[in-house]
N, CA, C and O atoms as a GROMACS GRO file, in nm:
protein
  424
    1UNK      N    1  11.940  10.365   9.598
    1UNK     CA    2  11.853  10.479   9.598
    1UNK      C    3  11.973  10.596   9.679
    1UNK      O    4  12.070  10.578   9.752
    2UNK      N    5  11.906  10.724   9.619
    2UNK     CA    6  12.017  10.802   9.642
    2UNK      C    7  11.995  10.834   9.782
    2UNK      O    8  11.955  10.744   9.856
    3UNK      N    9  12.022  10.995   9.845
    3UNK     CA   10  12.008  11.016   9.968
    3UNK      C   11  11.986  11.220   9.890
    3UNK      O   12  11.997  11.283   9.785
    4UNK      N   13  11.950  11.240  10.038
    4UNK     CA   14  11.845  11.399  10.021
    4UNK      C   15  11.681  11.396  10.047
    4UNK      O   16  11.597  11.315  10.087
    5UNK      N   17  11.683  11.466  10.024
    5UNK     CA   18  11.486  11.501   9.943
    5UNK      C   19  11.432  11.439   9.830
    5UNK      O   20  11.440  11.498   9.723
    6UNK      N   21  11.383  11.338   9.836
    6UNK     CA   22  11.296  11.315   9.754
    6UNK      C   23  11.194  11.455   9.698
    6UNK      O   24  11.158  11.443   9.581
    7UNK      N   25  11.155  11.561   9.757
    7UNK     CA   26  11.131  11.652   9.695
    7UNK      C   27  11.077  11.772   9.800
    7UNK      O   28  11.064  11.761   9.921
    8UNK      N   29  11.052  11.887   9.719
    8UNK     CA   30  11.038  12.053   9.814
    8UNK      C   31  10.887  12.042   9.756
    8UNK      O   32  10.829  11.976   9.670
    9UNK      N   33  10.836  12.206   9.908
    9UNK     CA   34  10.756  12.270   9.821
    9UNK      C   35  10.806  12.384   9.902
    9UNK      O   36  10.865  12.364  10.008
   10UNK      N   37  10.771  12.568   9.831
   10UNK     CA   38  10.803  12.664   9.898
   10UNK      C   39  10.640  12.688   9.889
   10UNK      O   40  10.541  12.650   9.828
   11UNK      N   41  10.686  12.791  10.005
   11UNK     CA   42  10.546  12.904  10.015
   11UNK      C   43  10.618  13.012  10.076
   11UNK      O   44  10.728  13.033  10.127
   12UNK      N   45  10.452  13.105  10.037
   12UNK     CA   46  10.513  13.216  10.204
   12UNK      C   47  10.369  13.235  10.155
   12UNK      O   48  10.299  13.164  10.082
   13UNK      N   49  10.342  13.357  10.219
   13UNK     CA   50  10.200  13.378  10.298
   13UNK      C   51  10.178  13.525  10.176
   13UNK      O   52  10.270  13.570  10.108
   14UNK      N   53  10.018  13.583  10.173
   14UNK     CA   54   9.976  13.682  10.070
   14UNK      C   55   9.872  13.720  10.122
   14UNK      O   56   9.821  13.675  10.225
   15UNK      N   57   9.824  13.827  10.041
   15UNK     CA   58   9.716  13.861  10.129
   15UNK      C   59   9.634  13.921  10.049
   15UNK      O   60   9.657  14.001   9.958
   16UNK      N   61   9.467  13.847  10.119
   16UNK     CA   62   9.345  13.881  10.028
   16UNK      C   63   9.329  14.026  10.056
   16UNK      O   64   9.324  14.063  10.173
   17UNK      N   65   9.324  14.082   9.990
   17UNK     CA   66   9.239  14.216   9.990
   17UNK      C   67   9.084  14.196  10.037
   17UNK      O   68   9.022  14.273  10.111
   18UNK      N   69   9.043  14.098   9.988
   18UNK     CA   70   8.894  13.960   9.890
   18UNK      C   71   8.835  13.954  10.031
   18UNK      O   72   8.738  14.022  10.065
   19UNK      N   73   8.908  13.858  10.119
   19UNK     CA   74   8.889  13.799  10.219
   19UNK      C   75   8.894  13.889  10.332
   19UNK      O   76   8.812  13.920  10.419
   20UNK      N   77   9.013  13.922  10.307
   20UNK     CA   78   9.091  14.057  10.448
   20UNK      C   79   9.122  13.961  10.572
   20UNK      O   80   9.112  13.944  10.693
   21UNK      N   81   9.179  13.893  10.407
   21UNK     CA   82   9.240  13.750  10.554
   21UNK      C   83   9.442  13.693  10.459
   21UNK      O   84   9.450  13.689  10.336
   22UNK      N   85   9.562  13.662  10.547
   22UNK     CA   86   9.675  13.610  10.461
   22UNK      C   87   9.589  13.482  10.412
   22UNK      O   88   9.495  13.425  10.468
   23UNK      N   89   9.642  13.461  10.313
   23UNK     CA   90   9.600  13.243  10.243
   23UNK      C   91   9.744  13.210  10.239
   23UNK      O   92   9.814  13.278  10.313
   24UNK      N   93   9.780  13.153  10.194
   24UNK     CA   94   9.925  13.096  10.157
   24UNK      C   95   9.920  13.086   9.979
   24UNK      O   96   9.821  13.073   9.906
   25UNK      N   97  10.059  13.097   9.947
   25UNK     CA   98  10.076  13.060   9.806
   25UNK      C   99  10.169  13.008   9.773
   25UNK      O  100  10.276  13.060   9.804
   26UNK      N  101  10.169  12.881   9.693
   26UNK     CA  102  10.216  12.769   9.656
   26UNK      C  103  10.404  12.813   9.478
   26UNK      O  104  10.411  12.831   9.356
   27UNK      N  105  10.509  12.806   9.609
   27UNK     CA  106  10.594  12.920   9.446
   27UNK      C  107  10.609  12.816   9.390
   27UNK      O  108  10.578  12.835   9.273
   28UNK      N  109  10.654  12.661   9.413
   28UNK     CA  110  10.702  12.612   9.377
   28UNK      C  111  10.646  12.454   9.468
   28UNK      O  112  10.614  12.430   9.584
   29UNK      N  113  10.658  12.358   9.315
   29UNK     CA  114  10.595  12.282   9.410
   29UNK      C  115  10.750  12.142   9.357
   29UNK      O  116  10.840  12.226   9.367
   30UNK      N  117  10.805  12.049   9.328
   30UNK     CA  118  10.872  11.947   9.278
   30UNK      C  119  10.970  11.826   9.396
   30UNK      O  120  11.055  11.836   9.484
   31UNK      N  121  10.875  11.690   9.311
   31UNK     CA  122  10.971  11.594   9.332
   31UNK      C  123  11.056  11.524   9.250
   31UNK      O  124  11.017  11.496   9.137
   32UNK      N  125  11.190  11.482   9.293
   32UNK     CA  126  11.249  11.429   9.257
   32UNK      C  127  11.193  11.311   9.143
   32UNK      O  128  11.107  11.226   9.165
   33UNK      N  129  11.291  11.340   8.978
   33UNK     CA  130  11.148  11.194   8.896
   33UNK      C  131  11.130  11.121   8.967
   33UNK      O  132  11.023  11.068   8.998
   34UNK      N  133  11.326  11.091   9.041
   34UNK     CA  134  11.298  10.848   9.148
   34UNK      C  135  11.169  10.850   9.220
   34UNK      O  136  11.093  10.754   9.225
   35UNK      N  137  11.154  10.934   9.262
   35UNK     CA  138  11.051  10.960   9.329
   35UNK      C  139  10.906  11.017   9.375
   35UNK      O  140  10.854  11.065   9.476
   36UNK      N  141  10.859  10.966   9.177
   36UNK     CA  142  10.735  11.063   9.159
   36UNK      C  143  10.638  10.934   9.134
   36UNK      O  144  10.669  10.826   9.086
   37UNK      N  145  10.533  10.971   9.173
   37UNK     CA  146  10.404  10.873   9.132
   37UNK      C  147  10.412  10.767   9.316
   37UNK      O  148  10.361  10.655   9.322
   38UNK      N  149  10.446  10.799   9.376
   38UNK     CA  150  10.456  10.736   9.512
   38UNK      C  151  10.405  10.806   9.597
   38UNK      O  152  10.406  10.743   9.703
   39UNK      N  153  10.346  10.936   9.612
   39UNK     CA  154  10.204  11.030   9.678
   39UNK      C  155  10.265  11.146   9.750
   39UNK      O  156  10.206  11.225   9.824
   40UNK      N  157  10.430  11.145   9.708
   40UNK     CA  158  10.461  11.228   9.782
   40UNK      C  159  10.454  11.377   9.751
   40UNK      O  160  10.508  11.446   9.838
   41UNK      N  161  10.399  11.448   9.641
   41UNK     CA  162  10.294  11.582   9.572
   41UNK      C  163  10.268  11.601   9.646
   41UNK      O  164  10.296  11.700   9.714
   42UNK      N  165  10.132  11.421   9.696
   42UNK     CA  166   9.982  11.457   9.753
   42UNK      C  167  10.080  11.543   9.870
   42UNK      O  168  10.123  11.658   9.857
   43UNK      N  169  10.102  11.449   9.986
   43UNK     CA  170  10.198  11.491  10.106
   43UNK      C  171  10.217  11.591  10.061
   43UNK      O  172  10.115  11.637  10.010
   44UNK      N  173  10.323  11.669  10.051
   44UNK     CA  174  10.419  11.846  10.024
   44UNK      C  175  10.238  11.892  10.026
   44UNK      O  176  10.213  11.946  10.134
   45UNK      N  177  10.137  11.884   9.953
   45UNK     CA  178   9.978  11.993   9.924
   45UNK      C  179   9.918  11.893  10.040
   45UNK      O  180   9.800  11.927  10.052
   46UNK      N  181   9.940  11.809  10.112
   46UNK     CA  182   9.833  11.828  10.223
   46UNK      C  183   9.888  11.883  10.319
   46UNK      O  184   9.836  11.965  10.395
   47UNK      N  185  10.021  11.833  10.323
   47UNK     CA  186  10.063  11.939  10.476
   47UNK      C  187  10.065  12.100  10.458
   47UNK      O  188  10.062  12.139  10.574
   48UNK      N  189  10.068  12.205  10.381
   48UNK     CA  190  10.144  12.254  10.260
   48UNK      C  191   9.925  12.318  10.356
   48UNK      O  192   9.928  12.396  10.451
   49UNK      N  193   9.762  12.256  10.293
   49UNK     CA  194   9.714  12.237  10.295
   49UNK      C  195   9.668  12.318  10.443
   49UNK      O  196   9.619  12.429  10.464
   50UNK      N  197   9.713  12.189  10.545
   50UNK     CA  198   9.712  12.180  10.709
   50UNK      C  199   9.728  12.280  10.816
   50UNK      O  200   9.676  12.303  10.926
   51UNK      N  201   9.841  12.343  10.726
   51UNK     CA  202   9.916  12.431  10.758
   51UNK      C  203   9.780  12.585  10.763
   51UNK      O  204   9.731  12.652  10.854
   52UNK      N  205   9.764  12.584  10.613
   52UNK     CA  206   9.667  12.680  10.629
   52UNK      C  207   9.562  12.677  10.688
   52UNK      O  208   9.536  12.768  10.766
   53UNK      N  209   9.457  12.552  10.664
   53UNK     CA  210   9.345  12.541  10.794
   53UNK      C  211   9.373  12.568  10.952
   53UNK      O  212   9.319  12.662  11.010
   54UNK      N  213   9.467  12.472  11.022
   54UNK     CA  214   9.492  12.548  11.109
   54UNK      C  215   9.522  12.738  11.128
   54UNK      O  216   9.466  12.818  11.204
   55UNK      N  217   9.568  12.747  11.084
   55UNK     CA  218   9.640  12.873  11.075
   55UNK      C  219   9.473  13.018  10.991
   55UNK      O  220   9.501  13.132  10.955
   56UNK      N  221   9.362  12.974  10.988
   56UNK     CA  222   9.293  13.008  10.957
   56UNK      C  223   9.231  13.085  10.797
   56UNK      O  224   9.132  13.147  10.759
   57UNK      N  225   9.390  13.020  10.728
   57UNK     CA  226   9.362  13.122  10.557
   57UNK      C  227   9.239  13.064  10.471
   57UNK      O  228   9.178  12.961  10.500
   58UNK      N  229   9.223  13.110  10.409
   58UNK     CA  230   9.126  13.070  10.315
   58UNK      C  231   9.068  13.032  10.199
   58UNK      O  232   8.966  13.009  10.134
   59UNK      N  233   9.218  13.038  10.209
   59UNK     CA  234   9.303  12.979  10.013
   59UNK      C  235   9.433  12.959  10.010
   59UNK      O  236   9.540  12.981  10.066
   60UNK      N  237   9.397  12.927   9.953
   60UNK     CA  238   9.574  12.799   9.877
   60UNK      C  239   9.585  12.810   9.739
   60UNK      O  240   9.508  12.746   9.667
   61UNK      N  241   9.703  12.907   9.674
   61UNK     CA  242   9.726  12.932   9.542
   61UNK      C  243   9.798  12.878   9.443
   61UNK      O  244   9.911  12.881   9.493
   62UNK      N  245   9.806  12.848   9.377
   62UNK     CA  246   9.927  12.824   9.223
   62UNK      C  247   9.928  12.899   9.189
   62UNK      O  248   9.839  12.984   9.193
   63UNK      N  249  10.054  12.904   9.129
   63UNK     CA  250  10.073  12.934   8.912
   63UNK      C  251  10.084  12.829   8.850
   63UNK      O  252  10.167  12.760   8.909
   64UNK      N  253  10.026  12.753   8.716
   64UNK     CA  254  10.147  12.627   8.693
   64UNK      C  255  10.094  12.611   8.546
   64UNK      O  256   9.975  12.623   8.516
   65UNK      N  257  10.184  12.587   8.468
   65UNK     CA  258  10.227  12.696   8.292
   65UNK      C  259  10.086  12.606   8.230
   65UNK      O  260  10.047  12.502   8.283
   66UNK      N  261  10.028  12.661   8.122
   66UNK     CA  262   9.945  12.680   8.066
   66UNK      C  263   9.918  12.471   7.970
   66UNK      O  264   9.821  12.396   7.962
   67UNK      N  265  10.007  12.465   7.940
   67UNK     CA  266  10.072  12.295   7.841
   67UNK      C  267  10.133  12.188   7.950
   67UNK      O  268  10.183  12.081   7.916
   68UNK      N  269  10.120  12.234   8.096
   68UNK     CA  270  10.158  12.105   8.190
   68UNK      C  271  10.020  12.000   8.240
   68UNK      O  272   9.957  11.964   8.340
   69UNK      N  273  10.029  11.981   8.063
   69UNK     CA  274   9.897  11.912   8.177
   69UNK      C  275   9.872  11.772   8.240
   69UNK      O  276   9.767  11.708   8.244
   70UNK      N  277  10.008  11.739   8.294
   70UNK     CA  278  10.090  11.610   8.407
   70UNK      C  279   9.972  11.673   8.506
   70UNK      O  280   9.852  11.647   8.523
   71UNK      N  281  10.081  11.784   8.572
   71UNK     CA  282  10.063  11.940   8.677
   71UNK      C  283   9.931  11.913   8.681
   71UNK      O  284   9.870  11.831   8.751
   72UNK      N  285   9.885  12.001   8.589
   72UNK     CA  286   9.694  11.998   8.587
   72UNK      C  287   9.642  11.914   8.626
   72UNK      O  288   9.624  11.925   8.748
   73UNK      N  289   9.600  11.818   8.581
   73UNK     CA  290   9.590  11.707   8.630
   73UNK      C  291   9.554  11.617   8.686
   73UNK      O  292   9.459  11.540   8.673
   74UNK      N  293   9.728  11.639   8.833
   74UNK     CA  294   9.788  11.631   8.953
   74UNK      C  295   9.720  11.739   9.011
   74UNK      O  296   9.699  11.718   9.130
   75UNK      N  297   9.693  11.810   8.984
   75UNK     CA  298   9.614  12.006   9.064
   75UNK      C  299   9.466  11.895   9.061
   75UNK      O  300   9.439  11.836   9.166
   76UNK      N  301   9.384  11.875   8.946
   76UNK     CA  302   9.253  11.869   8.974
   76UNK      C  303   9.188  11.739   9.017
   76UNK      O  304   9.068  11.711   9.030
   77UNK      N  305   9.315  11.655   9.038
   77UNK     CA  306   9.305  11.539   9.099
   77UNK      C  307   9.295  11.593   9.292
   77UNK      O  308   9.224  11.548   9.381
   78UNK      N  309   9.360  11.662   9.295
   78UNK     CA  310   9.330  11.723   9.501
   78UNK      C  311   9.215  11.808   9.493
   78UNK      O  312   9.158  11.827   9.600
   79UNK      N  313   9.167  11.866   9.387
   79UNK     CA  314   9.002  11.884   9.438
   79UNK      C  315   9.070  12.121   9.377
   79UNK      O  316   9.022  12.232   9.399
   80UNK      N  317   9.198  12.067   9.302
   80UNK     CA  318   9.184  12.201   9.229
   80UNK      C  319   9.151  12.248   9.147
   80UNK      O  320   9.142  12.180   9.045
   81UNK      N  321   9.109  12.405   9.142
   81UNK     CA  322   9.027  12.453   8.980
   81UNK      C  323   9.087  12.508   8.897
   81UNK      O  324   9.184  12.433   8.888
   82UNK      N  325   9.112  12.629   8.789
   82UNK     CA  326   9.166  12.600   8.771
   82UNK      C  327   9.137  12.780   8.738
   82UNK      O  328   9.046  12.767   8.656
   83UNK      N  329   9.155  12.914   8.749
   83UNK     CA  330   9.128  13.038   8.759
   83UNK      C  331   9.106  13.069   8.664
   83UNK      O  332   9.200  13.050   8.588
   84UNK      N  333   8.999  13.124   8.605
   84UNK     CA  334   8.989  13.137   8.382
   84UNK      C  335   8.977  13.245   8.413
   84UNK      O  336   8.928  13.278   8.305
   85UNK      N  337   8.978  13.391   8.501
   85UNK     CA  338   8.905  13.504   8.439
   85UNK      C  339   8.973  13.579   8.524
   85UNK      O  340   8.936  13.688   8.567
   86UNK      N  341   9.123  13.497   8.565
   86UNK     CA  342   9.240  13.577   8.618
   86UNK      C  343   9.323  13.584   8.519
   86UNK      O  344   9.285  13.511   8.428
   87UNK      N  345   9.500  13.685   8.472
   87UNK     CA  346   9.548  13.623   8.396
   87UNK      C  347   9.702  13.712   8.475
   87UNK      O  348   9.745  13.820   8.515
   88UNK      N  349   9.730  13.586   8.460
   88UNK     CA  350   9.890  13.668   8.468
   88UNK      C  351  10.020  13.812   8.417
   88UNK      O  352  10.073  13.841   8.309
   89UNK      N  353  10.027  13.856   8.521
   89UNK     CA  354  10.048  13.954   8.430
   89UNK      C  355  10.213  14.010   8.506
   89UNK      O  356  10.217  13.988   8.627
   90UNK      N  357  10.328  14.071   8.453
   90UNK     CA  358  10.464  14.052   8.465
   90UNK      C  359  10.495  14.180   8.400
   90UNK      O  360  10.453  14.218   8.291
   91UNK      N  361  10.566  14.233   8.471
   91UNK     CA  362  10.648  14.338   8.458
   91UNK      C  363  10.801  14.312   8.471
   91UNK      O  364  10.832  14.323   8.590
   92UNK      N  365  10.956  14.268   8.360
   92UNK     CA  366  11.037  14.315   8.398
   92UNK      C  367  11.141  14.324   8.244
   92UNK      O  368  11.108  14.342   8.127
   93UNK      N  369  11.227  14.309   8.286
   93UNK     CA  370  11.391  14.378   8.254
   93UNK      C  371  11.352  14.500   8.162
   93UNK      O  372  11.340  14.605   8.225
   94UNK      N  373  11.341  14.505   8.090
   94UNK     CA  374  11.367  14.661   8.054
   94UNK      C  375  11.261  14.756   8.090
   94UNK      O  376  11.271  14.862   8.150
   95UNK      N  377  11.138  14.684   8.031
   95UNK     CA  378  11.024  14.766   8.091
   95UNK      C  379  11.051  14.769   8.271
   95UNK      O  380  11.024  14.875   8.328
   96UNK      N  381  11.094  14.673   8.339
   96UNK     CA  382  11.125  14.718   8.455
   96UNK      C  383  11.226  14.761   8.462
   96UNK      O  384  11.268  14.705   8.361
   97UNK      N  385  11.302  14.811   8.492
   97UNK     CA  386  11.357  14.908   8.417
   97UNK      C  387  11.319  15.034   8.410
   97UNK      O  388  11.306  15.113   8.503
   98UNK      N  389  11.294  15.060   8.247
   98UNK     CA  390  11.234  15.191   8.300
   98UNK      C  391  11.143  15.278   8.387
   98UNK      O  392  11.153  15.395   8.424
   99UNK      N  393  11.052  15.183   8.409
   99UNK     CA  394  10.904  15.201   8.473
   99UNK      C  395  10.982  15.202   8.641
   99UNK      O  396  10.910  15.215   8.740
  100UNK      N  397  11.156  15.185   8.658
  100UNK     CA  398  11.186  15.212   8.828
  100UNK      C  399  11.198  15.299   8.810
  100UNK      O  400  11.144  15.393   8.868
  101UNK      N  401  11.338  15.309   8.645
  101UNK     CA  402  11.376  15.482   8.669
  101UNK      C  403  11.277  15.544   8.671
  101UNK      O  404  11.299  15.655   8.721
  102UNK      N  405  11.168  15.530   8.639
  102UNK     CA  406  11.060  15.710   8.532
  102UNK      C  407  10.981  15.689   8.724
  102UNK      O  408  10.868  15.735   8.733
  103UNK      N  409  11.026  15.640   8.824
  103UNK     CA  410  10.976  15.673   8.940
  103UNK      C  411  11.083  15.721   9.052
  103UNK      O  412  11.049  15.790   9.148
  104UNK      N  413  11.214  15.680   9.031
  104UNK     CA  414  11.297  15.740   9.016
  104UNK      C  415  11.357  15.898   9.055
  104UNK      O  416  11.412  15.971   9.137
  105UNK      N  417  11.279  15.881   8.887
  105UNK     CA  418  11.336  16.082   8.889
  105UNK      C  419  11.179  16.126   8.935
  105UNK      O  420  11.222  16.211   9.013
  106UNK      N  421  11.024  16.140   8.952
  106UNK     CA  422  10.981  16.161   9.064
  106UNK      C  423  10.849  16.166   8.939
  106UNK      O  424  10.732  16.188   8.973
   0.00000   0.00000   0.00000
């Protein structure tokens, strides 16, 4: 058995204008392969869910790649549901730089 953490969850607070309250967004969840299928991922999720409940956060959200069926199946086993009406958007690279420099020009 190796030393170190079996896994981690990285989260931060976000804000919903729809709900008028802070929520929690999970940015990353990782369990090292040697520790998978032992309930560690579920325990990490449960801890963040407990924080959300204790702090009155109305929701816990995260993103998952649509091809990652093992992760999707795991999340569904927790009671999570995919949001089909939302599309994740990203501005990066040259488009980000171009828009940023356009804004800087005024």
